[in-house]
C-alpha positions as CSV (number, residue, x, y, z in Angstrom):
1,M,5.1,-36.5,20.8
2,S,5.7,-38.1,17.4
3,S,9.1,-37.7,15.7
4,N,7.4,-35.4,13.1
5,Q,6.0,-33.2,15.9
6,T,9.4,-33.0,17.5
7,K,11.0,-31.8,14.2
8,Q,8.3,-29.2,13.8
9,S,8.8,-27.9,17.3
10,A,12.5,-27.5,16.7
11,R,12.2,-25.4,13.6
12,N,12.0,-21.7,13.1
13,I,9.5,-20.0,10.8
14,V,10.4,-16.7,9.1
15,I,7.5,-14.2,9.0
16,Y,7.1,-10.7,7.5
17,I,5.2,-8.1,9.3
18,E,2.9,-6.4,6.7
19,S,1.1,-4.1,9.1
20,Y,0.5,-3.2,12.7
21,S,-2.5,-1.6,14.3
22,R,-3.9,-0.9,17.7
23,P,-7.7,-0.5,17.3
24,G,-8.9,2.4,19.4
25,E,-5.6,2.6,21.3
26,G,-7.0,-0.3,23.3
27,N,-5.3,-3.3,25.0
28,K,-5.0,-5.4,21.8
29,V,-2.9,-5.1,18.7
30,E,-3.4,-6.6,15.3
31,Y,-0.6,-7.7,12.9
32,I,-1.0,-8.8,9.3
33,I,1.8,-11.2,8.5
34,D,3.1,-13.2,5.5
35,F,5.4,-16.2,5.3
36,C,8.6,-16.7,3.2
37,C,7.7,-20.2,2.2
38,Y,4.6,-22.2,1.6
39,E,5.7,-25.1,3.8
40,D,5.8,-22.7,6.8
41,A,2.3,-21.2,6.1
42,Q,0.9,-24.7,5.7
43,A,2.6,-25.9,8.9
44,V,0.9,-23.1,10.9
45,A,-2.5,-23.8,9.2
46,R,-2.2,-27.5,10.1
47,L,-1.4,-26.7,13.7
48,F,-5.1,-25.5,13.9
49,G,-6.5,-28.4,11.8
50,Q,-6.7,-26.3,8.6
51,E,-5.4,-26.8,5.1
52,L,-4.2,-24.1,2.8
53,I,-5.2,-23.9,-0.9
54,P,-1.8,-24.1,-2.7
55,E,-2.9,-21.8,-5.5
56,V,-3.9,-18.9,-3.3
57,A,-1.4,-16.9,-1.2
58,R,-3.0,-14.9,1.5
59,F,-1.9,-13.1,4.7
60,Y,-2.5,-14.2,8.2
61,R,-3.8,-12.0,11.0
62,L,-2.4,-12.2,14.6
63,T,-4.0,-10.5,17.6
64,T,-1.9,-10.2,20.7
65,P,-2.1,-8.1,23.9
66,H,-0.7,-4.6,23.7
67,M,2.8,-4.8,25.1
68,R,4.2,-1.4,25.8
69,H,7.8,-2.2,25.2
70,S,7.5,-5.0,22.7
71,R,6.0,-5.1,19.3
72,L,6.6,-6.5,15.8
73,A,7.7,-3.7,13.5
74,A,5.9,-3.3,10.2
75,G,8.2,-4.0,7.2
76,S,10.5,-6.2,9.2
77,F,11.2,-10.0,9.2
78,Y,11.3,-12.2,12.3
79,S,12.5,-15.8,12.7
80,M,10.0,-17.2,15.1
81,P,10.2,-20.6,16.8
82,Y,7.4,-23.0,15.8
83,T,6.3,-23.0,19.5
84,F,5.4,-19.3,19.1
85,F,2.4,-20.2,17.1
86,E,1.4,-22.9,19.6
87,E,0.5,-20.0,21.9
88,F,-2.3,-18.9,19.6
89,E,-5.9,-20.0,19.0
90,L,-7.9,-19.9,15.7
91,E,-10.5,-17.2,15.6
92,N,-14.0,-18.6,15.4
93,E,-15.2,-15.5,13.5
94,E,-13.5,-14.0,10.5
95,L,-12.4,-10.4,10.3
96,E,-15.6,-8.4,10.2
97,L,-16.1,-7.6,6.5
98,E,-18.3,-5.2,4.7
99,D,-20.5,-7.7,3.0
100,G,-20.3,-10.7,5.4
101,E,-18.2,-12.9,3.1
102,G,-14.7,-14.2,3.7
103,S,-11.7,-11.9,3.3
104,A,-10.0,-11.7,0.0
105,F,-6.6,-11.1,1.6
106,V,-6.6,-12.9,5.0
107,A,-6.5,-16.7,5.2
108,Y,-6.7,-17.1,8.9
109,S,-7.1,-15.0,12.1
110,L,-5.3,-16.1,15.2
111,H,-5.3,-14.7,18.7
112,T,-3.4,-15.1,22.0
113,R,-3.2,-13.8,25.5
114,S,0.5,-14.5,25.8
115,H,3.2,-11.9,26.0
116,F,6.4,-12.0,24.1
117,T,9.8,-10.3,23.7
118,F,9.9,-9.8,20.0
119,S,13.2,-8.1,19.5
120,Q,15.2,-11.3,20.0
121,Y,13.6,-12.8,16.8
122,L,14.4,-9.9,14.4
123,T,16.2,-11.2,11.3
124,D,17.6,-10.0,8.0
125,T,15.3,-8.4,5.4
126,Q,14.6,-10.3,2.1
127,F,13.7,-8.5,-1.1
128,I,12.8,-9.4,-4.7
129,S,14.0,-7.2,-7.5
130,P,12.6,-8.5,-10.8
131,H,13.9,-5.8,-13.1
132,T,15.6,-2.4,-12.7
133,P,15.7,-0.4,-15.9
134,T,17.3,2.9,-16.7
135,L,15.2,6.0,-16.2
136,P,14.3,6.6,-19.9
137,Y,12.1,3.6,-19.7
138,I,9.4,5.9,-18.1
139,K,7.6,7.5,-21.1
140,L,4.3,8.9,-20.1
141,E,3.9,11.9,-22.4
142,H,0.2,12.4,-22.5
143,Q,-2.0,15.4,-22.0
144,W,-3.7,14.4,-18.8
145,N,-7.3,15.7,-18.6
146,S,-8.8,14.3,-15.4
147,L,-8.1,12.7,-12.0
148,T,-10.2,10.1,-10.3
149,V,-9.6,9.2,-6.7
150,V,-11.2,5.8,-6.7
151,N,-13.4,4.5,-3.8
152,C,-11.6,1.3,-2.9
153,G,-12.4,1.2,0.8
154,Q,-9.4,1.7,3.2
155,G,-6.9,1.6,0.4
156,N,-5.4,3.8,-2.4
157,W,-6.2,3.8,-6.2
158,N,-5.8,7.0,-8.2
159,E,-6.2,7.3,-12.0
160,V,-5.3,10.1,-14.4
161,H,-6.8,10.0,-17.8
162,S,-6.0,11.3,-21.2
163,S,-8.1,10.7,-24.3
164,E,-6.0,7.7,-25.3
165,Y,-4.3,6.5,-22.1
166,V,-4.7,5.9,-18.3
167,L,-2.1,6.0,-15.6
168,V,-3.0,4.2,-12.4
169,Y,-1.2,5.2,-9.2
170,D,-1.6,2.4,-6.7
171,F,-4.0,-0.6,-7.3
172,G,-5.2,-1.1,-3.7
173,A,-8.3,-2.3,-1.9
174,S,-9.5,-2.6,1.7
175,Q,-8.4,-5.7,3.6
176,R,-12.0,-5.9,4.6
177,Y,-13.1,-6.6,1.1
178,S,-14.2,-10.0,-0.1
179,D,-13.1,-11.7,-3.3
180,R,-16.4,-10.5,-4.9
181,Q,-15.9,-6.9,-3.8
182,V,-12.3,-6.8,-5.2
183,K,-13.3,-8.2,-8.5
184,E,-16.3,-5.8,-8.8
185,L,-14.0,-2.9,-8.0
186,I,-11.6,-4.0,-10.8
187,S,-14.4,-4.5,-13.3
188,R,-15.9,-1.1,-12.5
189,R,-12.5,0.6,-13.1
190,M,-11.9,-1.3,-16.3
191,R,-15.2,-0.1,-17.7
192,A,-14.1,3.4,-16.9
193,M,-10.9,2.9,-18.9
194,N,-13.0,1.9,-21.8
195,G,-10.4,-0.2,-23.6
196,R,-7.6,2.3,-23.3
197,R,-4.1,0.9,-22.5
198,Y,-2.7,1.7,-19.0
199,T,0.4,1.7,-16.8
200,V,0.4,1.1,-13.1
201,I,2.8,2.9,-10.7
202,I,2.9,1.5,-7.1
203,S,3.8,4.1,-4.5
204,H,5.1,1.6,-2.1
205,W,4.7,-2.1,-1.3
206,D,1.9,-2.1,1.3
207,M,-1.1,-4.3,1.0
208,D,-3.7,-1.5,0.7
209,H,-1.7,0.0,-2.2
210,F,-1.1,-3.0,-4.5
211,Q,-3.1,-6.1,-3.6
212,A,-5.9,-5.8,-6.1
213,L,-3.4,-6.6,-8.9
214,K,-3.4,-10.3,-8.2
215,F,-7.2,-10.4,-8.7
216,C,-7.0,-9.1,-12.3
217,S,-7.9,-11.6,-15.0
218,P,-5.7,-12.2,-18.1
219,T,-8.2,-10.1,-20.1
220,Q,-8.0,-7.2,-17.7
221,L,-4.2,-7.3,-17.7
222,A,-4.0,-7.5,-21.5
223,D,-4.0,-3.7,-21.8
224,C,-1.5,-3.1,-19.1
225,D,1.9,-2.0,-20.4
226,A,3.9,-2.2,-17.2
227,V,3.8,-2.1,-13.4
228,F,6.4,0.3,-11.8
229,G,7.3,0.3,-8.1
230,P,10.1,0.7,-5.7
231,D,12.8,-2.0,-5.7
232,N,12.2,-3.1,-2.0
233,I,9.6,-5.8,-2.7
234,P,9.4,-8.3,0.2
235,D,10.4,-11.8,-0.7
236,T,7.3,-13.5,0.7
237,L,4.4,-15.6,-0.6
238,V,1.8,-12.9,-1.3
239,Y,4.3,-10.7,-3.1
240,R,5.8,-13.5,-5.1
241,D,2.3,-14.6,-6.0
242,T,1.5,-11.1,-7.3
243,I,4.8,-10.9,-9.3
244,E,4.3,-14.3,-10.8
245,H,0.7,-13.5,-11.7
246,L,1.8,-10.3,-13.6
247,E,4.7,-12.1,-15.3
248,S,2.6,-15.0,-16.4
249,N,0.3,-12.5,-18.1
250,N,3.2,-10.7,-19.9
251,V,3.1,-7.6,-17.8
252,A,6.5,-5.9,-17.5
253,I,7.5,-5.3,-13.8
254,V,9.8,-2.3,-13.5
255,C,11.6,-1.7,-10.2
256,L,13.0,1.8,-9.6
257,R,16.0,1.9,-7.4
258,S,16.7,4.9,-5.1
259,T,19.8,6.7,-6.4
260,I,19.6,9.6,-4.0
261,S,22.3,10.1,-1.4
262,R,20.9,10.1,2.1
263,K,22.0,12.7,4.6
264,G,22.1,11.1,8.1
265,R,18.8,9.6,9.0
266,E,16.7,12.1,6.9
267,I,14.6,10.6,4.1
268,T,14.0,13.0,1.2
269,L,12.0,13.0,-2.0
270,S,13.8,14.0,-5.2
271,S,12.8,14.3,-8.8
272,I,14.1,11.5,-11.0
273,Y,12.1,12.3,-14.1
274,S,10.4,15.5,-15.3
275,S,8.5,16.4,-18.5
276,A,5.8,18.9,-19.4
277,T,3.1,16.6,-18.1
278,I,4.5,14.5,-15.3
279,D,7.2,14.6,-12.6
280,V,8.3,11.4,-10.9
281,Y,9.8,11.6,-7.4
282,R,11.7,8.8,-5.7
283,A,12.6,8.8,-2.0
284,S,16.0,8.1,-0.6
285,A,16.5,4.6,0.9
286,G,15.4,3.9,4.5
287,S,13.6,1.4,6.7
288,S,10.1,3.1,6.5
289,R,8.1,1.7,3.6
290,N,5.6,4.5,3.7
291,Q,8.3,7.2,3.2
292,T,10.7,5.5,0.8
293,G,8.5,5.1,-2.3
294,I,7.4,7.0,-5.4
295,M,5.4,10.2,-5.7
296,L,3.9,11.8,-8.8
297,A,3.0,15.3,-9.9
298,I,0.6,15.2,-12.8
299,K,0.5,18.5,-14.7
300,G,-2.8,19.3,-16.5
301,K,-3.5,22.5,-18.3
302,N,-5.0,24.2,-15.3
303,K,-4.3,22.2,-12.2
304,V,-1.6,19.8,-10.8
305,A,-2.5,16.6,-9.0
306,L,0.0,15.4,-6.4
307,L,-0.3,11.6,-5.9
308,T,1.4,11.0,-2.6
309,G,0.9,7.5,-1.3
310,D,1.8,7.6,2.4
311,H,4.7,10.1,2.2
312,H,4.8,12.8,4.8
313,Y,3.6,16.4,4.3
314,P,6.9,18.2,4.9
315,K,8.8,15.9,2.5
316,I,6.1,16.3,-0.2
317,L,6.2,20.1,0.1
318,D,10.0,20.3,0.1
319,A,10.1,18.2,-3.1
320,V,7.6,20.4,-5.0
321,S,8.3,23.8,-3.5
322,T,10.8,24.7,-6.3
323,S,8.7,23.2,-9.1
324,S,7.5,25.0,-12.2
325,F,3.8,24.7,-11.3
326,S,3.6,26.8,-8.2
327,D,1.3,29.2,-10.0
328,R,-1.4,26.6,-10.5
329,G,-4.0,25.2,-8.2
330,V,-3.1,21.8,-6.6
331,I,-5.1,18.7,-5.9
332,L,-3.3,17.1,-3.0
333,V,-4.5,13.5,-2.7
334,T,-4.2,13.3,1.0
335,P,-1.3,11.1,2.1
336,H,-2.0,8.0,4.3
337,H,-5.8,8.2,4.1
338,G,-5.8,11.4,6.2
339,G,-3.9,9.6,9.0
340,E,-0.6,10.4,10.5
341,A,1.9,11.7,7.9
342,G,4.1,14.2,9.6
343,Y,3.2,17.8,10.5
344,L,0.8,19.5,8.1
345,S,1.7,23.2,8.0
346,V,-1.4,24.9,6.6
347,S,0.4,28.3,6.2
348,R,3.3,26.8,4.3
349,W,1.1,25.0,1.9
350,Q,-1.2,28.0,1.3
351,T,1.9,30.2,0.7
352,A,3.2,27.6,-1.9
353,F,0.1,27.3,-4.0
354,P,-2.9,29.6,-4.9
355,S,-5.5,26.9,-4.1
356,I,-5.5,23.4,-2.7
357,E,-8.1,20.7,-2.7
358,C,-7.5,17.7,-0.5
359,P,-9.6,14.6,-1.4
360,I,-9.2,11.7,1.0
361,S,-9.2,8.0,0.0
362,V,-10.5,6.3,3.1
363,G,-12.9,3.5,4.2
364,D,-13.9,1.6,7.3
365,N,-10.7,1.2,9.4
366,S,-9.3,0.6,12.9
367,Y,-6.7,3.3,12.7
368,G,-9.0,6.3,13.2
369,H,-8.3,7.7,9.7
370,P,-8.9,10.5,8.8
371,Q,-9.5,12.1,12.2
372,Q,-5.8,12.7,12.9
373,N,-5.7,15.6,10.3
374,I,-9.2,16.4,9.3
375,S,-9.3,19.8,11.0
376,R,-6.1,20.9,9.4
377,L,-7.1,19.6,6.0
378,Q,-10.4,21.5,6.3
379,A,-8.5,24.7,7.1
380,L,-6.1,24.0,4.1
381,E,-8.9,23.6,1.6
382,G,-11.2,26.1,3.1
383,K,-14.1,23.6,3.4
384,M,-14.6,20.0,4.4
385,P,-12.5,17.8,2.1
386,K,-14.3,15.1,0.0
387,L,-14.0,11.6,1.3
388,T,-14.4,8.5,-0.9
389,V,-16.2,6.7,1.9
390,I,-19.0,9.4,1.5
391,A,-18.6,10.7,-2.1
392,N,-17.7,7.4,-3.8
393,D,-15.3,8.0,-6.7
394,I,-14.1,11.6,-6.7
395,E,-13.4,13.2,-10.1
396,Y,-11.5,16.4,-11.0
397,L,-10.7,18.1,-14.3
398,L,-7.0,19.0,-14.7
């Protein structure tokens, strides 16, 4: 072994767990991971005879056996020995994509048959916080006329339109999309905006809710006033690359801190801003990315759109149950792509609002979405909810 190889073997590499899935509840699990520094990502690539492109930060995919009592927790950081990656092999075939091209978001796919005890490698979280303004910075006083639940594959992208402005809630795309598909998605939505200025609010920092942002061209970002999001942005390559892309194109990045006191282990959603046309909710702090983000209630003349991200049904209903719009019909953009999001009480929701529609933003996925809740959602709406994977973009008048 050369001296350079000896040094490599002695080092630790810090990784961030972007997501965890167990396709079909089978004997394999998949992790999407990111690195805290380029040198570590390059070192792992070179271990398999590959070379990273410095200008492009992408995730890695790891496939391991399902280990009942050991797994890497999504949203956590781990300090792994370099030898951990020596247990893996490079996949000969890329992640199966919808158009046969390479993934826009995953650089390499690695697999192993080895078993590990992951808990021993857990390390401290690392976050970026570019800017944290006071609440009056949020000024979105427009008469919202329509909602579009955008077909972006297994991701989330919702738009509310006024005659002069557009608010985009999440800017996501399926991890199965190629570069071409992501760019076509962005171009299609920019045409729908028709030159109007827009603001983006990210529900939470999860790849299928923000990752299309880094594919926007300078021209497409020229009309963007700001990107809002929670203040827990992971300090890793993909996230830093996204932030730097926005800042280099003069887009303001606004991080909203949670100022809500937490009671025990319970995470709650509370209103942090309210007007005649929009309510902004921020969750109390916690370890779950899905439940510690931002939710919106968009108040049109006749209906209210609840833009929920991946928050859980009971927390959403608790937050809006004392609102001023309980006499109006609600368009509940179904949380977590119709997947697991706490208990959905059909009777409680039907008591709270006179009518409820439940569009689902979902695409090809290994999680089983939206089957976990489809029967309850059908009971809640009174008919089969619309799915973007079938209906394409879903539009409503507010």
